[in-house]
N, C-alpha and C positions, 0 to 999 in steps of 0.2 A: 832613631825616626827623625830626619831634616827637618827644618818649620812649616817651609816651601808644602812637602808631603799632610803633611799632620794639618797643614789652612785646609788642602783640598777635601782631605777624609771627615773634618768638621764641619764644612759647607754640604757634603753627601747625605752626613745625619742627619745634619737639618731639617733635609728635602719633606721628608714625610711629617717632620709637621707644620711645615708651611702649608705642606698642600692639603694637613686636615684643618688647621687655621679656615683655608681658601671653602674648602668643603662646608666650614660648620656657616661661613658669612652670606654662601649659596645654596640654604637654605630651600627647596621649592616649596613655596606654599599659593596656597588659592590667588586669587584677585580681590584685593579690600573692594567691600561696598558695604558703607553704613548706613542701610536704610532695612526697613521690616523686610525678612527674605532675607540677606545678605551677609555678610562676613567683617566683623572686625579684628585689626590687627592690633590690640593690647601693649604696648611694653607696661612690665611688671616686677616687681620686685621680686630678687630672689639672691643668691650667694653661687656654688659651688655646686647644691645641686636643684634641681625642678621644683619652684611653690605647687602646691598646690591649690586651684583655680578649680571656685564654682561660680555656675552662674545659674541663678531659676532654679535651683538645687539640684542642678547636674551640673557633673566635675567636664571642664574645659581641657582641649589640647594645648601641650605650654610648647613649643621649641626654643631652641636657643639660634639664636640669629649676628652672629657677630659676637659683641659684649653685654647680651644683652637678653631677656629672656621676654618672646612673645607669647600670651594669648591669642589664640583662631577660634575667635566666638563665633558661631552660628547666631544670627539674627531669627525668633521668631517672626512670622507674618503678621500673628494679630499685635506687636507691640508696637505700642504709640511711639511716636518721633521724641527726642526729649534724652536727658541725662539715664543713662542705667546704670549699671555698681558691679564690679566681683567683686566677689571675699578670696582675699586672696592669703594663704598661708604660707609660713615659712618658717625654720627652726627661731627664728627673735621676736613669732608672733602672728596677728591675725590684723589685716586691714581690706581695705575699700577703694578700690579703683574707677573710678567712675571714666566715662564714657559718652558718648554723643552720637544718638543717629537722626538722619530725615529719613522725611515723607517720600512716599515712593506711589506715583499710583498706576496702579494696572488694570488690563483692559477688560471688558465685561463678554462673556462667550456665550452664546443661546445655542443650544444644542437639541437634538432631537432624537431618544429613545423610541426601540420599538418596543421592546421589551417594556411594560409598564411597574411591574413587580421593583424594575432594577430602578425604579423614581421614588414609588410606593410601596413597600417590603412590607408583606403582610406577618402578624406576629410571630411567626415559627420563624422567618427569614432574618427580622431582629432581633430574637434568642440565638441564633444562627450570629449575625454579623457582631453582637458584644462580644459573644465568645472570641471570636477571631479578632478583634479588632484589642484585646486584652493582648492575646500573640502577636500580635503586629507592634505593640505599645516596649512589650520586651523584647523583641527583638531590636528595635529600632533607639533602646533607654541602653543598649550594649554599651559597656568602658573599659575596656581590655586596654592594659598599660602596655610602652613596648619602651626597647631604648633608641627608637629612629621613626618618629610619625612618619609619614606617608601621606601627603595631604595635598597629589595630584593628582588626575587620573587621566587612561584617555577614555576615549568612547566609546559606548560598549557594543555600539550595533552600528552596517551602514546607511546613513541615510540623511531623508531632511529634517534638519534639527528645528522644532517649533520654539514660538519663544513664547508661552502658554502657560508659560512659569510664572502662577502671582494672579490669572485670569481667575474674575467672578464670574462664577458658573452658574447657569442658568438649565437644567433641566425640564424640558416639556412645559415651559412656562412658571417651573419653580426656582427658587433659589437656591444653591446650594453650596458646600462650604468652597474656598478658592482651592487653585490646581496649582498642587505644593509638591508638585513634579514636570520632568520636559518630557514630550510625547517626540517621537521621533519615526516618521513615518518609515516602513517597510513594507515589504511583501511577504505575504504568510510563512514562513518556513530558514526564512533571515538568520544566519547564528548570531546566537546575544554572545559576546565573551567579555570576560572577567575585567573590569578595567584598573585593577591594580588586587594585590597579592591578601589575601583573607581566608577566613573560615565560614562557610555557611550555619547560620543559626535559625533559619527555618527557611521551611518549605511546604507550597500546600496551593489548595483551591480552594480562594476567598470572594466571600460572595459578590462584591461588586471589583475587589481583584484582579477577580481569575486566576489562572496556575501562578504563583506568587515566589520569588523568592527574594531572602534575605542576604544580604555576607556584611559577615565583621573584618572591617579593616585595621581595628584599634586605634586607642586614643576615641574615643568616643564617634569615628566614622567609621558609619554606617548605610549600604546603597541596598535598594530594594529595587524590582523589576518585576514589572505585571504586564496582563492581560499575553503571558504564554501562549503559546502552540504545543509546547513542547519542554521539562523540565531534565537536562544531563544531570543534576547532581543531585546532592541530598543532606538534611542536615547533617553535621559535624565533619563533611567532608572541606579537606584544605585543598584551596587554589590559588594557583599563581595568574599571572597579569596576562591577560590573553586568552587562559584556558576558557573551552565554552561550557557557556552554563545551561544554555537550552536554546530555540528558536522561537524569532515573532508568532505572534498568534492576535486571536480575538477574542478571549476570553473576560466573561466575568462583563462591565457597563460599559460598551464600544458602539462606537457607531464604524466603526472598520480597521484591518489589524495595522497594530502600530505597539513598539515599545511605551510603556511609558515609566522612568528612570527617576528613582526619587532616590536625595542625596541630604539625609542627618548628620548633624554635627553636633554635638554636646546636647541632643535628639528632636535640635532644631529642624526643619525641613527646611532647606534652603536652596538656594538655587543654583540646580547641577552643572551651568554653565560657567560659575567662578572657579570649579575645577579642570576645566580641559580649554585646548588651543579656542581661537576664535573661528568661524564656522568656515 
């Protein structure tokens, strides 16, 4: 083989490695927003193997970005501004990696609910709510390891996205927990589609959330869909991006038909807008 031909073949042989390096450096990540309810992209130590990262007792997604490891950290709405710490474990030991978040003010929403039991549940309702809370927490706490974390999503439904995430909510004059998802206004029966591949880990009729689904997308990313009119999948089903999950409805505690879309990352309910393109 002459030297010129050998040189051409060598260059072609290197192309897959070059493209692989490009892909690794161009990993699709959510937008960073170091505030309560946001996401922090924190460089962490590690070698050839991904480190194990823990935040608030929950495991965190870790991705390779260029020549470093990044922890993709969901920040709970209840976190106070200041310094927070990750626990990072590698074959050489365990260390703490600090990062800081700043404050963010969220607006207050005053809502009127016709069914007063949805504001002041009776004892039987409270028993049901307690059992459903355990089911919801188990679903949102899932961490299924994957080789290639997928941390960008498409919008699950066509409609007008509100900026209600994080709003302090007042129902019939009574303060309640802040809104931990995005409301997307759409007509009853509008199709809801999976924003990414995953596995349905919980489905059913919940007191406050109505007909509800939870999907595990891997690496601590779990999405939830509330107030559905109909559910088209069941627990254990595998779904691909774009698959039909159900239809928009007005079940549970609502003022009208819409989709409540929640996104959990390392169990923290974060702003779904950080995972999708601009409105």
